[in-house]
mmCIF file of the C-alpha atoms, coordinates in Angstrom:
data_MODEL
# 
_entry.id   MODEL 
# 
loop_
_atom_site.group_PDB 
_atom_site.id 
_atom_site.type_symbol 
_atom_site.label_atom_id 
_atom_site.label_alt_id 
_atom_site.label_comp_id 
_atom_site.label_asym_id 
_atom_site.label_entity_id 
_atom_site.label_seq_id 
_atom_site.pdbx_PDB_ins_code 
_atom_site.Cartn_x 
_atom_site.Cartn_y 
_atom_site.Cartn_z 
_atom_site.occupancy 
_atom_site.B_iso_or_equiv 
_atom_site.pdbx_formal_charge 
_atom_site.auth_seq_id 
_atom_site.auth_comp_id 
_atom_site.auth_asym_id 
_atom_site.auth_atom_id 
_atom_site.pdbx_PDB_model_num 
ATOM 1   C CA . MET A 1 1   ? -5.087  12.522  27.842 1.00 0.00 ? 1   MET A CA 1 
ATOM 2   C CA . PRO A 1 2   ? -6.353  14.832  30.563 1.00 0.00 ? 2   PRO A CA 1 
ATOM 3   C CA . GLY A 1 3   ? -7.851  17.983  29.122 1.00 0.00 ? 3   GLY A CA 1 
ATOM 4   C CA . LYS A 1 4   ? -8.334  16.351  25.744 1.00 0.00 ? 4   LYS A CA 1 
ATOM 5   C CA . HIS A 1 5   ? -10.218 13.119  26.491 1.00 0.00 ? 5   HIS A CA 1 
ATOM 6   C CA . TYR A 1 6   ? -11.316 13.656  30.112 1.00 0.00 ? 6   TYR A CA 1 
ATOM 7   C CA . TRP A 1 7   ? -11.151 16.048  33.044 1.00 0.00 ? 7   TRP A CA 1 
ATOM 8   C CA . PRO A 1 8   ? -8.841  14.783  35.807 1.00 0.00 ? 8   PRO A CA 1 
ATOM 9   C CA . ILE A 1 9   ? -10.234 14.309  39.328 1.00 0.00 ? 9   ILE A CA 1 
ATOM 10  C CA . ARG A 1 10  ? -7.888  14.458  42.308 1.00 0.00 ? 10  ARG A CA 1 
ATOM 11  C CA . ASN A 1 11  ? -7.790  11.531  44.724 1.00 0.00 ? 11  ASN A CA 1 
ATOM 12  C CA . ASP A 1 12  ? -6.865  13.643  47.730 1.00 0.00 ? 12  ASP A CA 1 
ATOM 13  C CA . GLN A 1 13  ? -9.765  16.148  47.381 1.00 0.00 ? 13  GLN A CA 1 
ATOM 14  C CA . LYS A 1 14  ? -12.324 14.234  45.349 1.00 0.00 ? 14  LYS A CA 1 
ATOM 15  C CA . CYS A 1 15  ? -15.465 16.216  46.280 1.00 0.00 ? 15  CYS A CA 1 
ATOM 16  C CA . LYS A 1 16  ? -13.893 19.629  45.702 1.00 0.00 ? 16  LYS A CA 1 
ATOM 17  C CA . SER A 1 17  ? -12.323 18.378  42.485 1.00 0.00 ? 17  SER A CA 1 
ATOM 18  C CA . ILE A 1 18  ? -15.665 17.068  41.169 1.00 0.00 ? 18  ILE A CA 1 
ATOM 19  C CA . LYS A 1 19  ? -17.425 20.317  42.099 1.00 0.00 ? 19  LYS A CA 1 
ATOM 20  C CA . TYR A 1 20  ? -14.751 22.291  40.272 1.00 0.00 ? 20  TYR A CA 1 
ATOM 21  C CA . ALA A 1 21  ? -14.994 20.032  37.214 1.00 0.00 ? 21  ALA A CA 1 
ATOM 22  C CA . VAL A 1 22  ? -18.784 20.472  37.075 1.00 0.00 ? 22  VAL A CA 1 
ATOM 23  C CA . ASP A 1 23  ? -18.438 24.237  37.524 1.00 0.00 ? 23  ASP A CA 1 
ATOM 24  C CA . TRP A 1 24  ? -15.783 24.358  34.795 1.00 0.00 ? 24  TRP A CA 1 
ATOM 25  C CA . GLY A 1 25  ? -17.946 22.228  32.498 1.00 0.00 ? 25  GLY A CA 1 
ATOM 26  C CA . ASN A 1 26  ? -20.965 24.474  33.044 1.00 0.00 ? 26  ASN A CA 1 
ATOM 27  C CA . LYS A 1 27  ? -18.898 27.585  32.274 1.00 0.00 ? 27  LYS A CA 1 
ATOM 28  C CA . HIS A 1 28  ? -17.188 25.972  29.257 1.00 0.00 ? 28  HIS A CA 1 
ATOM 29  C CA . ALA A 1 29  ? -19.978 23.824  27.814 1.00 0.00 ? 29  ALA A CA 1 
ATOM 30  C CA . LYS A 1 30  ? -18.596 23.774  24.275 1.00 0.00 ? 30  LYS A CA 1 
ATOM 31  C CA . LYS A 1 31  ? -15.104 22.698  25.415 1.00 0.00 ? 31  LYS A CA 1 
ATOM 32  C CA . ALA A 1 32  ? -16.607 20.115  27.780 1.00 0.00 ? 32  ALA A CA 1 
ATOM 33  C CA . MET A 1 33  ? -18.704 18.696  24.926 1.00 0.00 ? 33  MET A CA 1 
ATOM 34  C CA . GLN A 1 34  ? -15.621 18.537  22.673 1.00 0.00 ? 34  GLN A CA 1 
ATOM 35  C CA . MET A 1 35  ? -13.687 16.766  25.444 1.00 0.00 ? 35  MET A CA 1 
ATOM 36  C CA . GLY A 1 36  ? -16.472 14.216  25.913 1.00 0.00 ? 36  GLY A CA 1 
ATOM 37  C CA . LYS A 1 37  ? -16.687 13.541  22.186 1.00 0.00 ? 37  LYS A CA 1 
ATOM 38  C CA . ALA A 1 38  ? -12.895 13.212  21.914 1.00 0.00 ? 38  ALA A CA 1 
ATOM 39  C CA . GLY A 1 39  ? -12.897 10.749  24.819 1.00 0.00 ? 39  GLY A CA 1 
ATOM 40  C CA . SER A 1 40  ? -15.668 8.686   23.240 1.00 0.00 ? 40  SER A CA 1 
ATOM 41  C CA . LEU A 1 41  ? -13.932 8.667   19.866 1.00 0.00 ? 41  LEU A CA 1 
ATOM 42  C CA . PHE A 1 42  ? -10.634 7.626   21.464 1.00 0.00 ? 42  PHE A CA 1 
ATOM 43  C CA . THR A 1 43  ? -12.375 4.769   23.258 1.00 0.00 ? 43  THR A CA 1 
ATOM 44  C CA . GLN A 1 44  ? -14.116 3.584   20.083 1.00 0.00 ? 44  GLN A CA 1 
ATOM 45  C CA . GLN A 1 45  ? -10.928 3.699   18.010 1.00 0.00 ? 45  GLN A CA 1 
ATOM 46  C CA . GLU A 1 46  ? -8.305  2.510   20.469 1.00 0.00 ? 46  GLU A CA 1 
ATOM 47  C CA . LEU A 1 47  ? -10.200 0.040   22.654 1.00 0.00 ? 47  LEU A CA 1 
ATOM 48  C CA . ARG A 1 48  ? -11.391 -2.156  19.783 1.00 0.00 ? 48  ARG A CA 1 
ATOM 49  C CA . MET A 1 49  ? -12.073 -5.771  20.637 1.00 0.00 ? 49  MET A CA 1 
ATOM 50  C CA . GLU A 1 50  ? -9.207  -6.973  18.421 1.00 0.00 ? 50  GLU A CA 1 
ATOM 51  C CA . ASN A 1 51  ? -6.777  -4.929  20.576 1.00 0.00 ? 51  ASN A CA 1 
ATOM 52  C CA . VAL A 1 52  ? -8.382  -6.216  23.775 1.00 0.00 ? 52  VAL A CA 1 
ATOM 53  C CA . TYR A 1 53  ? -8.080  -9.816  22.585 1.00 0.00 ? 53  TYR A CA 1 
ATOM 54  C CA . GLN A 1 54  ? -4.440  -9.340  21.596 1.00 0.00 ? 54  GLN A CA 1 
ATOM 55  C CA . TYR A 1 55  ? -3.727  -7.896  25.042 1.00 0.00 ? 55  TYR A CA 1 
ATOM 56  C CA . MET A 1 56  ? -5.584  -10.760 26.761 1.00 0.00 ? 56  MET A CA 1 
ATOM 57  C CA . LEU A 1 57  ? -3.629  -13.315 24.692 1.00 0.00 ? 57  LEU A CA 1 
ATOM 58  C CA . HIS A 1 58  ? -0.361  -11.624 25.651 1.00 0.00 ? 58  HIS A CA 1 
ATOM 59  C CA . LEU A 1 59  ? -1.357  -11.454 29.323 1.00 0.00 ? 59  LEU A CA 1 
ATOM 60  C CA . LEU A 1 60  ? -2.423  -15.111 29.487 1.00 0.00 ? 60  LEU A CA 1 
ATOM 61  C CA . THR A 1 61  ? 0.650   -16.258 27.562 1.00 0.00 ? 61  THR A CA 1 
ATOM 62  C CA . GLU A 1 62  ? 2.954   -14.478 30.013 1.00 0.00 ? 62  GLU A CA 1 
ATOM 63  C CA . TYR A 1 63  ? 0.927   -15.766 32.990 1.00 0.00 ? 63  TYR A CA 1 
ATOM 64  C CA . ALA A 1 64  ? 1.129   -19.324 31.668 1.00 0.00 ? 64  ALA A CA 1 
ATOM 65  C CA . LYS A 1 65  ? 4.927   -19.090 31.815 1.00 0.00 ? 65  LYS A CA 1 
ATOM 66  C CA . LEU A 1 66  ? 4.633   -18.664 35.590 1.00 0.00 ? 66  LEU A CA 1 
ATOM 67  C CA . LEU A 1 67  ? 2.584   -21.829 36.107 1.00 0.00 ? 67  LEU A CA 1 
ATOM 68  C CA . LYS A 1 68  ? 4.372   -24.749 37.772 1.00 0.00 ? 68  LYS A CA 1 
ATOM 69  C CA . TYR A 1 69  ? 2.042   -27.397 36.360 1.00 0.00 ? 69  TYR A CA 1 
ATOM 70  C CA . LYS A 1 70  ? 1.189   -28.328 32.805 1.00 0.00 ? 70  LYS A CA 1 
ATOM 71  C CA . PRO A 1 71  ? -2.562  -28.443 32.127 1.00 0.00 ? 71  PRO A CA 1 
ATOM 72  C CA . THR A 1 72  ? -3.869  -31.426 30.173 1.00 0.00 ? 72  THR A CA 1 
ATOM 73  C CA . ILE A 1 73  ? -7.107  -32.035 28.297 1.00 0.00 ? 73  ILE A CA 1 
ATOM 74  C CA . PRO A 1 74  ? -9.248  -34.732 29.991 1.00 0.00 ? 74  PRO A CA 1 
ATOM 75  C CA . LYS A 1 75  ? -9.838  -37.886 27.880 1.00 0.00 ? 75  LYS A CA 1 
ATOM 76  C CA . ASN A 1 76  ? -13.642 -37.427 27.762 1.00 0.00 ? 76  ASN A CA 1 
ATOM 77  C CA . ALA A 1 77  ? -13.535 -33.678 26.992 1.00 0.00 ? 77  ALA A CA 1 
ATOM 78  C CA . HIS A 1 78  ? -15.524 -32.291 24.056 1.00 0.00 ? 78  HIS A CA 1 
ATOM 79  C CA . GLU A 1 79  ? -14.678 -29.110 22.204 1.00 0.00 ? 79  GLU A CA 1 
ATOM 80  C CA . ILE A 1 80  ? -17.473 -26.535 22.235 1.00 0.00 ? 80  ILE A CA 1 
ATOM 81  C CA . CYS A 1 81  ? -17.859 -24.103 19.370 1.00 0.00 ? 81  CYS A CA 1 
ATOM 82  C CA . LEU A 1 82  ? -18.291 -20.599 20.833 1.00 0.00 ? 82  LEU A CA 1 
ATOM 83  C CA . GLU A 1 83  ? -20.835 -19.636 18.177 1.00 0.00 ? 83  GLU A CA 1 
ATOM 84  C CA . SER A 1 84  ? -23.127 -22.371 19.531 1.00 0.00 ? 84  SER A CA 1 
ATOM 85  C CA . LEU A 1 85  ? -23.376 -20.529 22.853 1.00 0.00 ? 85  LEU A CA 1 
ATOM 86  C CA . ALA A 1 86  ? -25.135 -17.652 21.107 1.00 0.00 ? 86  ALA A CA 1 
ATOM 87  C CA . CYS A 1 87  ? -27.612 -19.864 19.245 1.00 0.00 ? 87  CYS A CA 1 
ATOM 88  C CA . SER A 1 88  ? -30.195 -19.913 22.038 1.00 0.00 ? 88  SER A CA 1 
ATOM 89  C CA . GLU A 1 89  ? -30.028 -16.124 22.527 1.00 0.00 ? 89  GLU A CA 1 
ATOM 90  C CA . THR A 1 90  ? -32.021 -13.515 20.631 1.00 0.00 ? 90  THR A CA 1 
ATOM 91  C CA . GLY A 1 91  ? -31.932 -9.831  19.799 1.00 0.00 ? 91  GLY A CA 1 
ATOM 92  C CA . ILE A 1 92  ? -29.280 -7.546  21.205 1.00 0.00 ? 92  ILE A CA 1 
ATOM 93  C CA . THR A 1 93  ? -27.858 -10.250 23.498 1.00 0.00 ? 93  THR A CA 1 
ATOM 94  C CA . LYS A 1 94  ? -27.172 -12.536 20.528 1.00 0.00 ? 94  LYS A CA 1 
ATOM 95  C CA . ALA A 1 95  ? -25.771 -9.647  18.469 1.00 0.00 ? 95  ALA A CA 1 
ATOM 96  C CA . PHE A 1 96  ? -23.412 -8.665  21.291 1.00 0.00 ? 96  PHE A CA 1 
ATOM 97  C CA . MET A 1 97  ? -22.249 -12.245 21.819 1.00 0.00 ? 97  MET A CA 1 
ATOM 98  C CA . LEU A 1 98  ? -21.520 -12.732 18.105 1.00 0.00 ? 98  LEU A CA 1 
ATOM 99  C CA . GLU A 1 99  ? -19.800 -9.335  17.833 1.00 0.00 ? 99  GLU A CA 1 
ATOM 100 C CA . SER A 1 100 ? -17.536 -10.037 20.799 1.00 0.00 ? 100 SER A CA 1 
ATOM 101 C CA . LEU A 1 101 ? -16.259 -13.379 19.500 1.00 0.00 ? 101 LEU A CA 1 
ATOM 102 C CA . ALA A 1 102 ? -12.503 -13.398 19.075 1.00 0.00 ? 102 ALA A CA 1 
ATOM 103 C CA . GLU A 1 103 ? -10.946 -14.007 15.720 1.00 0.00 ? 103 GLU A CA 1 
ATOM 104 C CA . PRO A 1 104 ? -8.552  -16.962 15.807 1.00 0.00 ? 104 PRO A CA 1 
ATOM 105 C CA . VAL A 1 105 ? -4.994  -15.875 16.538 1.00 0.00 ? 105 VAL A CA 1 
ATOM 106 C CA . TYR A 1 106 ? -3.282  -19.245 16.306 1.00 0.00 ? 106 TYR A CA 1 
ATOM 107 C CA . ASP A 1 107 ? -1.013  -18.111 13.489 1.00 0.00 ? 107 ASP A CA 1 
ATOM 108 C CA . SER A 1 108 ? 0.256   -14.938 15.161 1.00 0.00 ? 108 SER A CA 1 
ATOM 109 C CA . GLU A 1 109 ? 2.456   -14.098 18.088 1.00 0.00 ? 109 GLU A CA 1 
ATOM 110 C CA . ALA A 1 110 ? 0.869   -12.647 21.187 1.00 0.00 ? 110 ALA A CA 1 
ATOM 111 C CA . CYS A 1 111 ? 0.477   -8.901  21.223 1.00 0.00 ? 111 CYS A CA 1 
ATOM 112 C CA . GLU A 1 112 ? 1.706   -7.933  17.771 1.00 0.00 ? 112 GLU A CA 1 
ATOM 113 C CA . LEU A 1 113 ? 0.280   -4.456  18.230 1.00 0.00 ? 113 LEU A CA 1 
ATOM 114 C CA . PRO A 1 114 ? 2.823   -1.816  17.305 1.00 0.00 ? 114 PRO A CA 1 
ATOM 115 C CA . PRO A 1 115 ? 3.726   0.636   20.065 1.00 0.00 ? 115 PRO A CA 1 
ATOM 116 C CA . PRO A 1 116 ? 1.751   3.844   19.481 1.00 0.00 ? 116 PRO A CA 1 
ATOM 117 C CA . PHE A 1 117 ? 4.615   6.176   20.450 1.00 0.00 ? 117 PHE A CA 1 
ATOM 118 C CA . ASP A 1 118 ? 8.382   6.164   20.592 1.00 0.00 ? 118 ASP A CA 1 
ATOM 119 C CA . SER A 1 119 ? 9.960   6.825   23.995 1.00 0.00 ? 119 SER A CA 1 
ATOM 120 C CA . LYS A 1 120 ? 10.633  10.521  23.264 1.00 0.00 ? 120 LYS A CA 1 
ATOM 121 C CA . LYS A 1 121 ? 7.002   11.142  22.263 1.00 0.00 ? 121 LYS A CA 1 
ATOM 122 C CA . LEU A 1 122 ? 5.769   9.163   25.292 1.00 0.00 ? 122 LEU A CA 1 
ATOM 123 C CA . GLU A 1 123 ? 7.888   11.295  27.639 1.00 0.00 ? 123 GLU A CA 1 
ATOM 124 C CA . GLU A 1 124 ? 6.542   14.456  25.986 1.00 0.00 ? 124 GLU A CA 1 
ATOM 125 C CA . ILE A 1 125 ? 2.959   13.262  26.479 1.00 0.00 ? 125 ILE A CA 1 
ATOM 126 C CA . ALA A 1 126 ? 3.661   12.367  30.120 1.00 0.00 ? 126 ALA A CA 1 
ATOM 127 C CA . ARG A 1 127 ? 5.129   15.840  30.764 1.00 0.00 ? 127 ARG A CA 1 
ATOM 128 C CA . ARG A 1 128 ? 2.136   17.518  29.073 1.00 0.00 ? 128 ARG A CA 1 
ATOM 129 C CA . ASN A 1 129 ? -0.309  15.404  31.113 1.00 0.00 ? 129 ASN A CA 1 
ATOM 130 C CA . GLU A 1 130 ? 1.528   16.170  34.359 1.00 0.00 ? 130 GLU A CA 1 
ATOM 131 C CA . LYS A 1 131 ? 1.586   19.904  33.546 1.00 0.00 ? 131 LYS A CA 1 
ATOM 132 C CA . PHE A 1 132 ? -2.148  19.923  32.792 1.00 0.00 ? 132 PHE A CA 1 
ATOM 133 C CA . ILE A 1 133 ? -2.990  18.042  35.996 1.00 0.00 ? 133 ILE A CA 1 
ATOM 134 C CA . GLU A 1 134 ? -0.819  20.411  38.058 1.00 0.00 ? 134 GLU A CA 1 
ATOM 135 C CA . ASP A 1 135 ? -2.573  23.374  36.417 1.00 0.00 ? 135 ASP A CA 1 
ATOM 136 C CA . VAL A 1 136 ? -5.979  21.891  37.321 1.00 0.00 ? 136 VAL A CA 1 
ATOM 137 C CA . LYS A 1 137 ? -4.825  21.368  40.938 1.00 0.00 ? 137 LYS A CA 1 
ATOM 138 C CA . ARG A 1 138 ? -3.663  24.997  41.106 1.00 0.00 ? 138 ARG A CA 1 
ATOM 139 C CA . ARG A 1 139 ? -6.988  26.254  39.709 1.00 0.00 ? 139 ARG A CA 1 
ATOM 140 C CA . GLU A 1 140 ? -8.952  24.046  42.127 1.00 0.00 ? 140 GLU A CA 1 
ATOM 141 C CA . ASP A 1 141 ? -6.924  25.342  45.081 1.00 0.00 ? 141 ASP A CA 1 
ATOM 142 C CA . GLU A 1 142 ? -7.610  28.952  44.013 1.00 0.00 ? 142 GLU A CA 1 
ATOM 143 C CA . TRP A 1 143 ? -11.302 28.279  43.294 1.00 0.00 ? 143 TRP A CA 1 
ATOM 144 C CA . LYS A 1 144 ? -13.917 29.713  45.648 1.00 0.00 ? 144 LYS A CA 1 
ATOM 145 C CA . GLU A 1 145 ? -16.964 27.449  45.949 1.00 0.00 ? 145 GLU A CA 1 
# 
């Protein structure tokens, strides 16, 4: 959410908007630090790999419905265990590869993630975001560099 997790930057006046954001951050260092920490925490909690994998499964499942051909497994194909790809790596590269492996989802439907908000709450958040962004635009337009 703008103002809580990040400071919005305008597309139509990017340079002025960035200058204003830096000026605001310098004048409100504590609030800027809180915003940065809130954004980082949101990213760590909400963009977990299990959520990313569920989304990717959903996306690929829906995309597969659009395909006009049916893929087949070649007769001489061999299954490769993903863990074996990390065997030759060491250190942080190996740790990252093992950490990012997907858990099998064969027994679940694609994208079983519950919606985070009902439609009323989502509309309220959208209105609040729009109001905050409009307020930032107004302040930027009034700001003297």
